[in-house]
LOGULUM-281486 format. One record per residue: residue in one letter; x, y, z of N, C-alpha, C in turn; residue number from 1. Coordinates in pm, whole numbers, m for minus. Example, Ala and Ser with C-alpha at 12.3 -4.5 7.8 and 13.67 -1.06 7.14 Angstrom:
// LOGULUM-281486
aa | n.px | n.py | n.pz | ca.px | ca.py | ca.pz | c.px | c.py | c.pz | i
A | 1319 | m569 | 780 | 1230 | m450 | 780 | 1320 | m330 | 780 | 1
S | 1285 | m225 | 708 | 1367 | m106 | 714 | 1290 | 3 | 787 | 2
// end
This chain:
// LOGULUM-281486
aa | n.px | n.py | n.pz | ca.px | ca.py | ca.pz | c.px | c.py | c.pz | i
M | 17098 | 13243 | 14389 | 17149 | 13180 | 14353 | 17290 | 13272 | 14300 | 1
P | 17394 | 13250 | 14282 | 17498 | 13310 | 14179 | 17541 | 13318 | 14103 | 2
T | 17513 | 13338 | 13968 | 17518 | 13333 | 13846 | 17639 | 13302 | 13797 | 3
E | 17763 | 13324 | 13824 | 17901 | 13278 | 13804 | 17895 | 13119 | 13847 | 4
L | 18021 | 13027 | 13801 | 18018 | 12882 | 13765 | 18195 | 12899 | 13766 | 5
P | 18227 | 12774 | 13887 | 18380 | 12789 | 13866 | 18407 | 12736 | 13714 | 6
P | 18537 | 12733 | 13722 | 18601 | 12729 | 13560 | 18599 | 12578 | 13609 | 7
R | 18563 | 12588 | 13460 | 18548 | 12404 | 13361 | 18645 | 12334 | 13378 | 8
P | 18645 | 12202 | 13449 | 18735 | 12108 | 13487 | 18876 | 12097 | 13392 | 9
D | 18971 | 12064 | 13363 | 19045 | 12060 | 13249 | 19067 | 11906 | 13225 | 10
D | 18990 | 11826 | 13288 | 18964 | 11669 | 13272 | 18853 | 11674 | 13182 | 11
L | 18723 | 11784 | 13191 | 18598 | 11716 | 13169 | 18643 | 11730 | 13017 | 12
P | 18551 | 11603 | 12951 | 18529 | 11566 | 12802 | 18486 | 11710 | 12714 | 13
E | 18500 | 11707 | 12627 | 18428 | 11843 | 12519 | 18394 | 11787 | 12400 | 14
F | 18276 | 11832 | 12356 | 18224 | 11820 | 12189 | 18224 | 11907 | 12137 | 15
E | 18275 | 11948 | 12005 | 18218 | 12062 | 11934 | 18121 | 12069 | 11842 | 16
N | 18035 | 11958 | 11886 | 17934 | 11891 | 11799 | 17845 | 11763 | 11848 | 17
P | 17808 | 11838 | 12013 | 17803 | 11666 | 12072 | 17583 | 11691 | 12033 | 18
P | 17550 | 11536 | 12000 | 17420 | 11500 | 11959 | 17372 | 11627 | 12054 | 19
L | 17340 | 11650 | 12094 | 17235 | 11749 | 12247 | 17109 | 11822 | 12170 | 20
V | 16980 | 11752 | 12165 | 16888 | 11813 | 12126 | 16798 | 11886 | 12259 | 21
E | 16850 | 11893 | 12350 | 16719 | 11970 | 12489 | 16853 | 11950 | 12624 | 22
V | 16837 | 12045 | 12691 | 16876 | 12104 | 12789 | 16780 | 12092 | 12918 | 23
A | 16756 | 12075 | 13020 | 16691 | 12092 | 13089 | 16722 | 12169 | 13214 | 24
L | 16737 | 12236 | 13330 | 16721 | 12250 | 13441 | 16657 | 12310 | 13515 | 25
T | 16610 | 12237 | 13627 | 16519 | 12198 | 13733 | 16525 | 12234 | 13879 | 26
T | 16450 | 12309 | 13934 | 16462 | 12315 | 14099 | 16304 | 12245 | 14144 | 27
G | 16308 | 12179 | 14169 | 16188 | 12125 | 14245 | 16158 | 12173 | 14366 | 28
F | 16047 | 12192 | 14437 | 15985 | 12214 | 14552 | 15870 | 12193 | 14637 | 29
S | 15843 | 12177 | 14746 | 15713 | 12135 | 14794 | 15599 | 12213 | 14742 | 30
P | 15501 | 12164 | 14669 | 15361 | 12289 | 14597 | 15337 | 12333 | 14657 | 31
L | 15306 | 12519 | 14605 | 15316 | 12606 | 14675 | 15105 | 12625 | 14680 | 32
L | 15057 | 12537 | 14730 | 14932 | 12528 | 14735 | 14853 | 12676 | 14715 | 33
A | 14916 | 12758 | 14752 | 14843 | 12854 | 14721 | 14819 | 12959 | 14630 | 34
M | 14945 | 12851 | 14521 | 14952 | 12895 | 14381 | 14847 | 12921 | 14294 | 35
R | 14829 | 13058 | 14220 | 14753 | 13008 | 14088 | 14762 | 13054 | 13991 | 36
Q | 14703 | 13069 | 13858 | 14717 | 13074 | 13737 | 14770 | 13227 | 13724 | 37
A | 14685 | 13314 | 13827 | 14665 | 13431 | 13801 | 14857 | 13454 | 13849 | 38
H | 14887 | 13390 | 13950 | 15072 | 13447 | 14033 | 15101 | 13371 | 13912 | 39
I | 15089 | 13277 | 13821 | 15160 | 13223 | 13709 | 15222 | 13373 | 13585 | 40
G | 15052 | 13405 | 13600 | 15050 | 13541 | 13515 | 15168 | 13648 | 13497 | 41
A | 15165 | 13638 | 13604 | 15227 | 13799 | 13720 | 15406 | 13777 | 13681 | 42
V | 15385 | 13589 | 13662 | 15561 | 13586 | 13649 | 15575 | 13609 | 13501 | 43
W | 15464 | 13585 | 13354 | 15523 | 13576 | 13267 | 15522 | 13754 | 13250 | 44
M | 15418 | 13830 | 13303 | 15458 | 13995 | 13243 | 15602 | 14021 | 13314 | 45
A | 15644 | 13968 | 13386 | 15807 | 14009 | 13435 | 15899 | 13951 | 13306 | 46
L | 15882 | 13824 | 13253 | 16016 | 13793 | 13160 | 15928 | 13778 | 13020 | 47
R | 15825 | 13854 | 12983 | 15795 | 13824 | 12856 | 15875 | 13874 | 12751 | 48
D | 15957 | 13992 | 12805 | 16051 | 14045 | 12691 | 16132 | 13950 | 12613 | 49
E | 16148 | 13860 | 12711 | 16222 | 13726 | 12658 | 16183 | 13626 | 12617 | 50
Y | 16043 | 13638 | 12712 | 15978 | 13518 | 12645 | 15865 | 13535 | 12651 | 51
P | 15799 | 13566 | 12465 | 15654 | 13630 | 12464 | 15561 | 13544 | 12391 | 52
N | 15576 | 13401 | 12392 | 15516 | 13347 | 12385 | 15451 | 13271 | 12554 | 53
V | 15313 | 13207 | 12483 | 15296 | 13175 | 12635 | 15167 | 13070 | 12575 | 54
R | 15203 | 12935 | 12661 | 15088 | 12808 | 12619 | 15090 | 12751 | 12739 | 55
D | 14963 | 12708 | 12783 | 14908 | 12599 | 12896 | 14953 | 12444 | 12859 | 56
Q | 14997 | 12381 | 12987 | 15004 | 12192 | 12927 | 14983 | 12131 | 13026 | 57
P | 14975 | 12020 | 13032 | 14904 | 11933 | 13153 | 14999 | 11931 | 13218 | 58
A | 15009 | 11918 | 13369 | 15059 | 11923 | 13527 | 15186 | 11819 | 13488 | 59
L | 15274 | 11806 | 13502 | 15362 | 11713 | 13492 | 15334 | 11610 | 13619 | 60
D | 15429 | 11498 | 13568 | 15406 | 11424 | 13753 | 15501 | 11452 | 13854 | 61
E | 15482 | 11354 | 13927 | 15596 | 11424 | 14017 | 15733 | 11352 | 14011 | 62
M | 15802 | 11455 | 14083 | 15949 | 11462 | 14002 | 15997 | 11324 | 14091 | 63
G | 16095 | 11247 | 14028 | 16173 | 11129 | 14068 | 16126 | 11047 | 14003 | 64
G | 16075 | 10938 | 14025 | 16007 | 10804 | 14014 | 16131 | 10684 | 14012 | 65
D | 16071 | 10585 | 13987 | 16169 | 10468 | 13942 | 16252 | 10406 | 14088 | 66
D | 16146 | 10475 | 14239 | 16249 | 10478 | 14365 | 16329 | 10557 | 14363 | 67
G | 16373 | 10693 | 14313 | 16500 | 10758 | 14299 | 16347 | 10902 | 14381 | 68
L | 16457 | 10987 | 14400 | 16432 | 11144 | 14455 | 16289 | 11145 | 14388 | 69
R | 16186 | 11197 | 14499 | 16059 | 11224 | 14438 | 15984 | 11341 | 14542 | 70
I | 15955 | 11415 | 14547 | 15831 | 11446 | 14578 | 15657 | 11485 | 14541 | 71
T | 15656 | 11424 | 14698 | 15450 | 11431 | 14681 | 15377 | 11491 | 14694 | 72
F | 15295 | 11503 | 14650 | 15173 | 11592 | 14641 | 15039 | 11567 | 14739 | 73
S | 14928 | 11697 | 14710 | 14853 | 11678 | 14818 | 14769 | 11597 | 14735 | 74
S | 14661 | 11612 | 14810 | 14537 | 11555 | 14704 | 14490 | 11743 | 14671 | 75
D | 14541 | 11815 | 14665 | 14439 | 11964 | 14573 | 14424 | 11955 | 14431 | 76
P | 14364 | 12003 | 14410 | 14364 | 11983 | 14277 | 14499 | 12088 | 14174 | 77
R | 14548 | 12029 | 14088 | 14650 | 12042 | 14076 | 14636 | 12192 | 13947 | 78
I | 14705 | 12292 | 13916 | 14679 | 12410 | 13853 | 14757 | 12320 | 13708 | 79
H | 14725 | 12441 | 13595 | 14864 | 12364 | 13498 | 14975 | 12388 | 13500 | 80
R | 15064 | 12340 | 13396 | 15197 | 12404 | 13399 | 15177 | 12473 | 13282 | 81
A | 15258 | 12583 | 13276 | 15297 | 12708 | 13233 | 15363 | 12657 | 13146 | 82
W | 15352 | 12717 | 12976 | 15510 | 12735 | 12883 | 15532 | 12883 | 12852 | 83
F | 15651 | 12932 | 12893 | 15747 | 13046 | 12868 | 15823 | 13024 | 12767 | 84
L | 15781 | 13100 | 12602 | 15870 | 13062 | 12484 | 15997 | 13175 | 12409 | 85
G | 16085 | 13106 | 12430 | 16104 | 13290 | 12357 | 16103 | 13289 | 12219 | 86
P | 16130 | 13375 | 12150 | 16121 | 13396 | 12059 | 16095 | 13277 | 11886 | 87
N | 16208 | 13223 | 11911 | 16192 | 13078 | 11791 | 16188 | 12953 | 11874 | 88
G | 16144 | 12982 | 11984 | 16087 | 12842 | 12052 | 16196 | 12761 | 12153 | 89
D | 16323 | 12794 | 12134 | 16449 | 12660 | 12144 | 16500 | 12727 | 12337 | 90
R | 16438 | 12856 | 12371 | 16399 | 12846 | 12491 | 16290 | 12841 | 12581 | 91
L | 16326 | 12847 | 12670 | 16181 | 12800 | 12742 | 16166 | 12730 | 12890 | 92
I | 16021 | 12825 | 12912 | 16065 | 12853 | 13100 | 15923 | 12761 | 13061 | 93
Q | 15936 | 12662 | 13246 | 15801 | 12614 | 13262 | 15798 | 12626 | 13436 | 94
I | 15636 | 12628 | 13436 | 15644 | 12642 | 13569 | 15508 | 12562 | 13594 | 95
Q | 15490 | 12484 | 13738 | 15363 | 12449 | 13755 | 15391 | 12464 | 13918 | 96
D | 15327 | 12417 | 14026 | 15312 | 12448 | 14142 | 15390 | 12381 | 14248 | 97
D | 15498 | 12295 | 14172 | 15627 | 12226 | 14219 | 15733 | 12242 | 14138 | 98
R | 15777 | 12324 | 14082 | 15863 | 12301 | 14013 | 15875 | 12412 | 13916 | 99
F | 16058 | 12479 | 13831 | 16046 | 12541 | 13795 | 16158 | 12525 | 13687 | 100
V | 16130 | 12531 | 13566 | 16228 | 12488 | 13489 | 16268 | 12565 | 13384 | 101
A | 16393 | 12596 | 13325 | 16476 | 12672 | 13220 | 16537 | 12526 | 13049 | 102
N | 16422 | 12520 | 13054 | 16448 | 12440 | 12865 | 16570 | 12572 | 12778 | 103
W | 16653 | 12462 | 12703 | 16715 | 12459 | 12573 | 16679 | 12385 | 12487 | 104
R | 16606 | 12354 | 12338 | 16592 | 12301 | 12289 | 16680 | 12342 | 12133 | 105
I | 16673 | 12231 | 12031 | 16751 | 12245 | 11945 | 16632 | 12304 | 11829 | 106
H | 16709 | 12429 | 11735 | 16651 | 12482 | 11647 | 16717 | 12496 | 11504 | 107
G | 16721 | 12425 | 11382 | 16810 | 12380 | 11297 | 16924 | 12355 | 11326 | 108
D | 16994 | 12435 | 11265 | 17161 | 12438 | 11270 | 17215 | 12539 | 11381 | 109
D | 17120 | 12548 | 11447 | 17175 | 12694 | 11561 | 17303 | 12554 | 11619 | 110
P | 17397 | 12635 | 11707 | 17500 | 12546 | 11749 | 17453 | 12580 | 11934 | 111
Y | 17471 | 12460 | 11996 | 17435 | 12431 | 12092 | 17465 | 12570 | 12218 | 112
P | 17436 | 12639 | 12310 | 17482 | 12759 | 12376 | 17650 | 12748 | 12463 | 113
R | 17606 | 12585 | 12505 | 17701 | 12602 | 12603 | 17617 | 12591 | 12757 | 114
F | 17656 | 12542 | 12867 | 17573 | 12534 | 12976 | 17616 | 12632 | 13064 | 115
R | 17802 | 12696 | 13061 | 17838 | 12841 | 13075 | 17699 | 12949 | 13015 | 116
E | 17645 | 12953 | 12911 | 17550 | 13074 | 12926 | 17356 | 13019 | 12975 | 117
L | 17390 | 12894 | 12943 | 17230 | 12840 | 12983 | 17230 | 12874 | 13161 | 118
Y | 17307 | 12845 | 13240 | 17263 | 12848 | 13385 | 17317 | 13010 | 13410 | 119
P | 17309 | 13102 | 13385 | 17288 | 13242 | 13422 | 17195 | 13273 | 13380 | 120
Q | 17141 | 13206 | 13268 | 16990 | 13266 | 13240 | 16829 | 13184 | 13309 | 121
F | 16902 | 13063 | 13320 | 16811 | 12997 | 13437 | 16813 | 13027 | 13543 | 122
V | 16901 | 13118 | 13638 | 16920 | 13201 | 13773 | 16848 | 13298 | 13763 | 123
R | 16869 | 13420 | 13640 | 16781 | 13498 | 13620 | 16659 | 13470 | 13695 | 124
A | 16567 | 13368 | 13598 | 16473 | 13328 | 13510 | 16427 | 13329 | 13678 | 125
R | 16449 | 13219 | 13730 | 16414 | 13195 | 13871 | 16381 | 13289 | 13985 | 126
Q | 16507 | 13347 | 13946 | 16457 | 13478 | 14103 | 16388 | 13560 | 14051 | 127
T | 16300 | 13628 | 13959 | 16235 | 13658 | 13853 | 16065 | 13603 | 13978 | 128
F | 16077 | 13468 | 13910 | 16019 | 13374 | 13949 | 15953 | 13438 | 14173 | 129
I | 16084 | 13383 | 14182 | 16092 | 13384 | 14362 | 16055 | 13514 | 14379 | 130
D | 16080 | 13664 | 14276 | 16031 | 13807 | 14366 | 15917 | 13780 | 14369 | 131
E | 15856 | 13772 | 14205 | 15698 | 13837 | 14167 | 15599 | 13767 | 14258 | 132
L | 15669 | 13623 | 14265 | 15553 | 13527 | 14447 | 15535 | 13654 | 14534 | 133
G | 15627 | 13644 | 14550 | 15664 | 13779 | 14716 | 15636 | 13850 | 14677 | 134
N | 15613 | 13943 | 14555 | 15556 | 14074 | 14557 | 15407 | 14075 | 14546 | 135
L | 15317 | 13906 | 14556 | 15233 | 13910 | 14572 | 15210 | 13813 | 14645 | 136
G | 15297 | 13834 | 14798 | 15215 | 13801 | 14887 | 15256 | 13680 | 14907 | 137
L | 15304 | 13536 | 14775 | 15276 | 13441 | 14851 | 15455 | 13380 | 14936 | 138
Q | 15483 | 13292 | 15045 | 15571 | 13285 | 15012 | 15717 | 13161 | 14922 | 139
P | 15829 | 13190 | 14976 | 15884 | 13196 | 14880 | 15910 | 12990 | 14898 | 140
P | 15925 | 12917 | 14780 | 15948 | 12767 | 14702 | 16062 | 12741 | 14840 | 141
R | 16014 | 12623 | 14911 | 16127 | 12546 | 14979 | 16145 | 12465 | 14906 | 142
H | 16348 | 12479 | 14832 | 16356 | 12411 | 14739 | 16387 | 12232 | 14767 | 143
E | 16388 | 12179 | 14712 | 16392 | 11980 | 14758 | 16496 | 11949 | 14649 | 144
I | 16468 | 11944 | 14536 | 16543 | 11856 | 14450 | 16629 | 11941 | 14310 | 145
V | 16726 | 11910 | 14288 | 16821 | 11984 | 14198 | 16782 | 11858 | 14097 | 146
E | 16789 | 11927 | 13972 | 16762 | 11775 | 13842 | 16838 | 11877 | 13733 | 147
V | 16930 | 11808 | 13699 | 16990 | 11865 | 13541 | 16919 | 11719 | 13414 | 148
V | 16867 | 11756 | 13318 | 16874 | 11671 | 13221 | 16917 | 11728 | 13053 | 149
Y | 16971 | 11600 | 12990 | 17068 | 11644 | 12903 | 16978 | 11484 | 12811 | 150
V | 16927 | 11536 | 12688 | 16846 | 11513 | 12575 | 16951 | 11467 | 12456 | 151
N | 17024 | 11356 | 12407 | 17062 | 11341 | 12310 | 17014 | 11252 | 12172 | 152
W | 16957 | 11299 | 12090 | 16930 | 11285 | 11956 | 17017 | 11182 | 11897 | 153
I | 17025 | 11038 | 11807 | 17185 | 11002 | 11798 | 17146 | 10946 | 11666 | 154
D | 17206 | 11032 | 11522 | 17192 | 10895 | 11423 | 17211 | 10777 | 11437 | 155
A | 17186 | 10665 | 11435 | 17189 | 10567 | 11414 | 17140 | 10464 | 11359 | 156
Q | 17120 | 10286 | 11350 | 17100 | 10191 | 11323 | 17056 | 10129 | 11435 | 157
K | 17186 | 10100 | 11559 | 17147 | 10053 | 11699 | 17232 | 10123 | 11798 | 158
P | 17236 | 10062 | 11953 | 17313 | 10120 | 12010 | 17440 | 10082 | 11978 | 159
E | 17442 | 9950 | 11937 | 17644 | 9883 | 11968 | 17746 | 10046 | 11857 | 160
D | 17610 | 10076 | 11751 | 17727 | 10184 | 11703 | 17751 | 10284 | 11773 | 161
F | 17651 | 10339 | 11896 | 17753 | 10443 | 11971 | 17777 | 10419 | 12076 | 162
M | 17735 | 10330 | 12110 | 17740 | 10263 | 12272 | 17827 | 10150 | 12328 | 163
V | 17940 | 10151 | 12407 | 18011 | 10090 | 12457 | 17927 | 9932 | 12495 | 164
S | 17990 | 9834 | 12499 | 17921 | 9677 | 12506 | 17866 | 9700 | 12628 | 165
L | 17768 | 9674 | 12646 | 17671 | 9638 | 12768 | 17789 | 9587 | 12876 | 166
T | 17863 | 9449 | 12878 | 17984 | 9404 | 12944 | 18107 | 9545 | 12997 | 167
K | 18101 | 9580 | 12948 | 18180 | 9741 | 12989 | 18065 | 9862 | 13112 | 168
W | 17982 | 9843 | 13100 | 17864 | 9895 | 13133 | 17972 | 9906 | 13341 | 169
P | 17910 | 9992 | 13367 | 17936 | 9946 | 13556 | 17809 | 9842 | 13601 | 170
S | 17877 | 9759 | 13683 | 17805 | 9645 | 13743 | 17713 | 9701 | 13864 | 171
N | 17582 | 9698 | 13816 | 17512 | 9723 | 13930 | 17318 | 9624 | 13860 | 172
E | 17255 | 9572 | 14022 | 17212 | 9520 | 13951 | 17051 | 9603 | 13876 | 173
E | 17056 | 9690 | 13892 | 16929 | 9773 | 13801 | 16950 | 9822 | 13673 | 174
T | 17097 | 9800 | 13662 | 17112 | 9786 | 13473 | 17034 | 9670 | 13456 | 175
E | 16936 | 9732 | 13361 | 16822 | 9657 | 13257 | 16889 | 9647 | 13151 | 176
F | 16799 | 9515 | 13039 | 16801 | 9522 | 12912 | 16654 | 9490 | 12863 | 177
I | 16535 | 9551 | 12832 | 16427 | 9501 | 12757 | 16379 | 9576 | 12596 | 178
R | 16392 | 9448 | 12570 | 16316 | 9436 | 12392 | 16486 | 9546 | 12338 | 179
H | 16441 | 9674 | 12303 | 16547 | 9796 | 12255 | 16520 | 9937 | 12379 | 180
D | 16480 | 9902 | 12476 | 16491 | 10007 | 12605 | 16614 | 9973 | 12678 | 181
L | 16665 | 10055 | 12693 | 16787 | 10035 | 12797 | 16785 | 10167 | 12911 | 182
R | 16823 | 10117 | 13009 | 16814 | 10183 | 13182 | 16948 | 10128 | 13236 | 183
L | 17002 | 10260 | 13271 | 17063 | 10212 | 13393 | 17091 | 10359 | 13501 | 184
R | 17119 | 10332 | 13615 | 17061 | 10384 | 13733 | 17221 | 10383 | 13774 | 185
L | 17320 | 10494 | 13788 | 17408 | 10509 | 13860 | 17399 | 10628 | 13990 | 186
T | 17489 | 10573 | 14065 | 17511 | 10646 | 14221 | 17613 | 10756 | 14193 | 187
V | 17669 | 10834 | 14207 | 17796 | 10965 | 14178 | 17811 | 10953 | 14287 | 188
G | 17765 | 10951 | 14426 | 17809 | 10995 | 14534 | 17725 | 11060 | 14612 | 189
V | 17762 | 11106 | 14713 | 17689 | 11200 | 14808 | 17791 | 11322 | 14780 | 190
M | 17720 | 11429 | 14768 | 17722 | 11574 | 14778 | 17772 | 11642 | 14862 | 191
H | 17731 | 11612 | 14992 | 17683 | 11707 | 15080 | 17724 | 11615 | 15228 | 192
P | 17730 | 11628 | 15295 | 17725 | 11496 | 15438 | 17595 | 11550 | 15484 | 193
G | 17510 | 11411 | 15521 | 17386 | 11379 | 15604 | 17262 | 11452 | 15454 | 194
T | 17284 | 11429 | 15337 | 17230 | 11439 | 15259 | 17206 | 11331 | 15207 | 195
P | 17075 | 11263 | 15119 | 17148 | 11143 | 15012 | 17185 | 11187 | 14967 | 196
P | 17242 | 11007 | 14839 | 17306 | 11046 | 14717 | 17235 | 11162 | 14628 | 197
A | 17343 | 11129 | 14496 | 17283 | 11190 | 14436 | 17318 | 11126 | 14317 | 198
E | 17244 | 11090 | 14213 | 17228 | 10984 | 14114 | 17248 | 11013 | 13919 | 199
V | 17289 | 10991 | 13866 | 17259 | 11026 | 13741 | 17156 | 10880 | 13672 | 200
V | 17074 | 10921 | 13578 | 16954 | 10790 | 13522 | 16969 | 10832 | 13423 | 201
V | 16995 | 10685 | 13348 | 17026 | 10689 | 13196 | 16962 | 10610 | 13119 | 202
Q | 16885 | 10676 | 13034 | 16793 | 10556 | 12974 | 16789 | 10630 | 12821 | 203
V | 16819 | 10489 | 12744 | 16820 | 10512 | 12654 | 16726 | 10426 | 12536 | 204
D | 16639 | 10489 | 12409 | 16490 | 10429 | 12316 | 16517 | 10502 | 12233 | 205
P | 16428 | 10407 | 12147 | 16421 | 10433 | 11992 | 16373 | 10554 | 12010 | 206
G | 16374 | 10637 | 11877 | 16329 | 10800 | 11888 | 16348 | 10833 | 11736 | 207
R | 16267 | 10909 | 11735 | 16325 | 11080 | 11609 | 16348 | 11162 | 11633 | 208
A | 16380 | 11215 | 11524 | 16499 | 11320 | 11584 | 16418 | 11423 | 11614 | 209
P | 16393 | 11551 | 11672 | 16295 | 11593 | 11738 | 16265 | 11733 | 11638 | 210
E | 16142 | 11832 | 11620 | 16087 | 11894 | 11564 | 16186 | 11980 | 11478 | 211
G | 16247 | 12050 | 11648 | 16340 | 12153 | 11590 | 16448 | 12097 | 11525 | 212
H | 16511 | 12008 | 11478 | 16606 | 11951 | 11432 | 16664 | 11929 | 11265 | 213
S | 16744 | 11934 | 11214 | 16774 | 11998 | 11061 | 16690 | 11866 | 11012 | 214
T | 16683 | 11767 | 11037 | 16621 | 11627 | 10979 | 16534 | 11551 | 11113 | 215
P | 16422 | 11636 | 11131 | 16327 | 11637 | 11208 | 16213 | 11506 | 11144 | 216
G | 16191 | 11420 | 11259 | 16130 | 11274 | 11223 | 16242 | 11133 | 11156 | 217
K | 16303 | 11198 | 11179 | 16462 | 11057 | 11108 | 16428 | 10951 | 11268 | 218
P | 16412 | 10816 | 11174 | 16476 | 10716 | 11307 | 16611 | 10800 | 11355 | 219
G | 16624 | 10762 | 11474 | 16727 | 10703 | 11541 | 16720 | 10691 | 11696 | 220
W | 16852 | 10744 | 11763 | 16772 | 10652 | 11915 | 16839 | 10822 | 12045 | 221
L | 16719 | 10771 | 12107 | 16750 | 10920 | 12151 | 16797 | 10871 | 12346 | 222
M | 16893 | 10959 | 12417 | 16958 | 10902 | 12499 | 16938 | 11010 | 12581 | 223
Q | 16924 | 10997 | 12694 | 16867 | 11058 | 12830 | 16944 | 11042 | 12920 | 224
L | 17031 | 11176 | 12989 | 17102 | 11149 | 13073 | 17031 | 11234 | 13231 | 225
I | 16979 | 11181 | 13314 | 16948 | 11258 | 13455 | 16955 | 11287 | 13589 | 226
F | 17044 | 11399 | 13585 | 17101 | 11401 | 13700 | 16988 | 11462 | 13845 | 227
R | 16967 | 11348 | 13913 | 16898 | 11428 | 14068 | 17006 | 11426 | 14132 | 228
A | 16966 | 11532 | 14266 | 17013 | 11568 | 14397 | 16964 | 11635 | 14497 | 229
P | 16952 | 11564 | 14618 | 16879 | 11682 | 14711 | 16939 | 11794 | 14782 | 230
V | 16821 | 11930 | 14781 | 16923 | 12010 | 14789 | 16932 | 12002 | 14948 | 231
P | 17039 | 12069 | 14988 | 17123 | 12041 | 15088 | 17109 | 12130 | 15179 | 232
G | 17016 | 12215 | 15209 | 17014 | 12351 | 15281 | 16908 | 12528 | 15211 | 233
P | 17005 | 12569 | 15313 | 16879 | 12729 | 15183 | 17046 | 12789 | 15157 | 234
D | 17135 | 12741 | 15149 | 17234 | 12779 | 15074 | 17248 | 12744 | 14957 | 235
A | 17240 | 12907 | 14906 | 17264 | 12903 | 14773 | 17297 | 12911 | 14702 | 236
E | 17486 | 12876 | 14751 | 17577 | 12858 | 14648 | 17596 | 12762 | 14628 | 237
L | 17580 | 12663 | 14785 | 17593 | 12537 | 14774 | 17455 | 12411 | 14633 | 238
Q | 17335 | 12497 | 14623 | 17247 | 12459 | 14518 | 17292 | 12476 | 14395 | 239
G | 17360 | 12614 | 14394 | 17403 | 12674 | 14250 | 17564 | 12579 | 14185 | 240
Q | 17659 | 12503 | 14267 | 17765 | 12453 | 14261 | 17699 | 12299 | 14256 | 241
Q | 17542 | 12256 | 14281 | 17496 | 12137 | 14228 | 17455 | 12162 | 14118 | 242
Y | 17433 | 12210 | 14056 | 17377 | 12236 | 13922 | 17515 | 12230 | 13820 | 243
W | 17629 | 12280 | 13849 | 17739 | 12256 | 13804 | 17836 | 12126 | 13817 | 244
E | 17814 | 12056 | 13929 | 17851 | 11900 | 13945 | 17774 | 11859 | 13857 | 245
G | 17604 | 11858 | 13856 | 17507 | 11809 | 13738 | 17591 | 11767 | 13612 | 246
R | 17616 | 11900 | 13547 | 17662 | 11893 | 13423 | 17765 | 11784 | 13381 | 247
N | 17842 | 11804 | 13506 | 18017 | 11769 | 13497 | 17979 | 11543 | 13504 | 248
A | 17836 | 11558 | 13626 | 17838 | 11410 | 13593 | 17780 | 11349 | 13523 | 249
I | 17687 | 11477 | 13382 | 17631 | 11438 | 13313 | 17757 | 11357 | 13172 | 250
V | 17870 | 11473 | 13197 | 17974 | 11510 | 13080 | 18013 | 11338 | 13091 | 251
R | 18101 | 11332 | 13172 | 18145 | 11237 | 13237 | 18030 | 11098 | 13241 | 252
T | 17964 | 11064 | 13254 | 17870 | 10957 | 13216 | 17821 | 10914 | 13089 | 253
F | 17835 | 11032 | 13004 | 17809 | 11046 | 12842 | 17904 | 10989 | 12769 | 254
T | 18061 | 11043 | 12809 | 18152 | 10997 | 12765 | 18162 | 10781 | 12820 | 255
M | 18195 | 10848 | 12949 | 18234 | 10647 | 12976 | 18123 | 10525 | 12877 | 256
L | 18017 | 10616 | 12846 | 17912 | 10492 | 12788 | 17917 | 10468 | 12622 | 257
T | 17961 | 10592 | 12559 | 17947 | 10623 | 12384 | 18158 | 10563 | 12410 | 258
T | 18132 | 10539 | 12239 | 18152 | 10458 | 12179 | 18352 | 10578 | 12131 | 259
P | 18470 | 10572 | 12084 | 18589 | 10644 | 12111 | 18473 | 10671 | 11919 | 260
E | 18488 | 10595 | 11880 | 18448 | 10625 | 11752 | 18329 | 10729 | 11701 | 261
A | 18217 | 10723 | 11841 | 18110 | 10822 | 11828 | 18165 | 10960 | 11847 | 262
Q | 18258 | 10948 | 11928 | 18340 | 11056 | 12012 | 18310 | 11108 | 11934 | 263
T | 18469 | 11061 | 11806 | 18523 | 11169 | 11707 | 18448 | 11231 | 11643 | 264
R | 18296 | 11124 | 11588 | 18231 | 11221 | 11515 | 18136 | 11327 | 11565 | 265
W | 18120 | 11370 | 11663 | 18079 | 11463 | 11754 | 18184 | 11563 | 11815 | 266
G | 18290 | 11516 | 11751 | 18428 | 11640 | 11762 | 18473 | 11611 | 11872 | 267
R | 18520 | 11571 | 11965 | 18592 | 11552 | 12068 | 18669 | 11590 | 12033 | 268
T | 18740 | 11714 | 12168 | 18844 | 11785 | 12155 | 18942 | 11743 | 12311 | 269
R | 18898 | 11721 | 12366 | 18958 | 11636 | 12527 | 18867 | 11556 | 12599 | 270
// end
């Protein structure tokens, strides 16, 4: 995939101090049944200068869910998920047999480095993953799902302090309000002819500020926005465009659902 992105749309909202605490860029693919922990170790050796720390984690469940886009697994035993961490833990690569993920996580008062910086790092690390598997004789993964995730931690007493009234949310029979859990599924339109529509899923839950935040453990609200789209085919440029479109869809959705007062606190500039 190309590392260059189109120019940021002039009408895309922008914030000087967004409440972001995590961003994840994911490529989902059919399970690589021949991949073993040793193969993942070879990938780490190629990336260890940037990600010197490694941890094993339990495998994640299948991608998608809630009747959304998904990849199903065979009955073969799952390998673990590997974490490759940067020196201070704010950059993270996750690998298991059905996905490759690059994360940014908040670290103290360090500013969010912006999507335009994170995306090329994701592309380069993803290509290293593909190349190393090929060097070891494995077939390249067959990419099936693009996913972009933005997680915001918001310092507020209740959702009404930062979100528009439920009556202003887009009309959708899948909109739910259960206890303090708020979930909305939005279909953002067909990205490419002949493919299922992309979607943005929004979930708001009570949650504490994460460990890397300047106020770890403080009660507040977690607002997670997930963009998912099927990969339109082998065209790497189109795959790259989907991450860009996903970022744009998430930012527009976030702006649509939050109040002007909250956006002022986050330093909205346009």
